[in-house]
C-alpha positions as CSV (number, residue, x, y, z in Angstrom):
1,M,115.8,64.0,-80.0
2,P,119.2,62.2,-79.8
3,S,121.9,64.0,-81.6
4,F,124.0,61.5,-83.8
5,G,127.4,61.8,-84.6
6,T,129.2,61.6,-87.3
7,L,132.3,58.0,-88.3
8,K,134.7,59.6,-90.7
9,A,137.9,57.2,-91.4
10,D,140.3,56.8,-94.5
11,T,140.8,52.7,-93.3
12,L,139.3,50.4,-91.6
13,T,141.7,47.8,-90.0
14,H,140.6,44.4,-88.5
15,S,142.5,42.7,-85.9
16,T,143.8,39.8,-88.1
17,A,142.3,40.4,-91.4
18,G,144.8,43.3,-92.1
19,S,143.2,46.7,-93.2
20,L,141.7,48.7,-96.1
21,A,141.4,52.3,-97.3
22,T,137.4,53.4,-97.3
23,N,137.1,54.1,-101.0
24,F,137.2,51.0,-101.2
25,V,134.1,49.6,-99.4
26,V,131.9,53.1,-100.7
27,N,132.8,52.5,-103.8
28,G,133.3,49.1,-104.6
29,S,130.2,48.0,-102.6
30,A,127.4,46.7,-104.3
31,K,124.7,49.7,-104.0
32,H,121.8,46.9,-104.2
33,W,121.4,42.9,-104.7
34,V,118.8,40.2,-104.8
35,H,118.3,36.9,-104.6
36,F,114.7,35.4,-105.1
37,N,112.6,32.6,-106.6
38,G,111.4,33.5,-110.2
39,Q,109.1,30.4,-110.2
40,G,105.0,30.4,-109.8
41,T,104.5,33.2,-107.3
42,I,108.0,35.1,-107.3
43,A,109.5,35.9,-104.2
44,I,113.0,36.7,-102.0
45,Y,114.3,34.3,-100.7
46,S,115.0,35.0,-97.0
47,G,117.6,37.3,-95.9
48,G,118.3,37.7,-100.1
49,S,118.4,41.7,-101.0
50,L,119.5,44.9,-99.9
51,N,118.0,48.0,-101.3
52,T,115.4,46.4,-103.1
53,S,111.7,47.6,-102.5
54,S,109.6,44.8,-105.0
55,L,109.9,42.6,-107.5
56,S,106.9,42.0,-110.7
57,D,107.0,39.1,-112.9
58,T,106.4,41.1,-116.5
59,G,106.2,37.1,-118.2
60,T,107.5,34.1,-118.7
61,G,111.1,34.0,-118.0
62,D,110.7,38.2,-117.5
63,Y,111.3,40.1,-113.9
64,S,111.4,43.8,-112.5
65,V,113.1,45.0,-109.6
66,N,112.3,47.8,-108.2
67,L,114.6,49.5,-106.2
68,T,114.4,51.3,-102.7
69,S,116.7,54.0,-103.6
70,A,117.8,55.0,-106.9
71,M,121.2,54.8,-109.1
72,S,122.4,58.1,-109.8
73,G,122.6,58.2,-113.9
74,G,124.0,56.0,-116.0
75,D,126.9,54.8,-114.5
76,S,125.3,51.9,-112.9
77,C,126.1,48.5,-113.7
78,Y,124.3,46.0,-113.3
79,I,124.8,42.4,-113.3
80,D,122.5,39.1,-112.9
81,A,123.1,35.8,-112.3
82,G,120.9,32.9,-114.0
83,G,122.9,29.5,-113.3
84,S,125.2,28.0,-115.7
85,A,124.7,26.9,-119.5
86,N,121.9,29.0,-119.3
87,Q,121.4,33.2,-120.8
88,T,120.5,36.3,-118.9
89,R,120.6,39.7,-119.9
90,T,120.2,42.9,-117.9
91,F,118.5,45.4,-119.0
92,Q,118.6,48.9,-117.2
93,N,114.7,51.0,-117.3
94,T,115.4,53.7,-115.0
95,A,117.5,55.0,-112.5
96,S,115.3,52.8,-109.8
97,S,114.3,50.0,-111.9
98,Y,115.5,46.7,-114.0
99,N,114.1,44.1,-116.2
100,I,116.5,40.7,-115.8
101,D,115.3,38.0,-119.0
102,C,115.7,34.8,-118.7
103,Q,116.1,32.2,-121.3
104,N,117.7,28.6,-121.7
105,S,120.9,28.0,-123.7
106,S,118.4,27.5,-127.1
107,G,117.4,31.1,-126.5
108,T,114.2,30.5,-125.2
109,A,112.6,32.3,-122.0
110,E,112.4,30.5,-119.2
111,D,111.2,30.8,-115.7
112,R,114.1,30.4,-113.0
113,A,114.2,29.0,-109.4
114,D,116.9,30.4,-108.7
115,V,117.3,34.5,-110.1
116,G,119.9,37.4,-109.0
117,G,120.9,40.5,-109.4
118,I,123.5,43.2,-108.0
119,A,124.0,47.0,-109.2
120,H,127.8,48.8,-108.5
121,G,127.5,52.7,-108.7
122,D,126.8,55.9,-107.0
123,L,123.3,56.1,-105.3
124,A,121.0,59.0,-106.4
């Protein structure tokens, strides 16, 4: 079995775009994201996810997102996007799943064709 080494660096430098301390990459990068169609049979758009194991349609405008690798404790931040003039709310259920609840501007639950979620924080 081949042996793999470890790459350690405090700074990443691009030939034309400048430099960035690696702590911004580790601490500032999303640990999960998903972009999916929430109407009809829900499905992740092609190339539209990172660290997403599955989605569930749990009711009108209500989706459960399951992560491949869990987030650590309660310091994770989940952000969702459901379009302008509409309301969305995100609820963390466990370290490995969360719900997105989509509503129209009147507060009525509705399925959406364009739903997204992002998680920032530390992986477990």
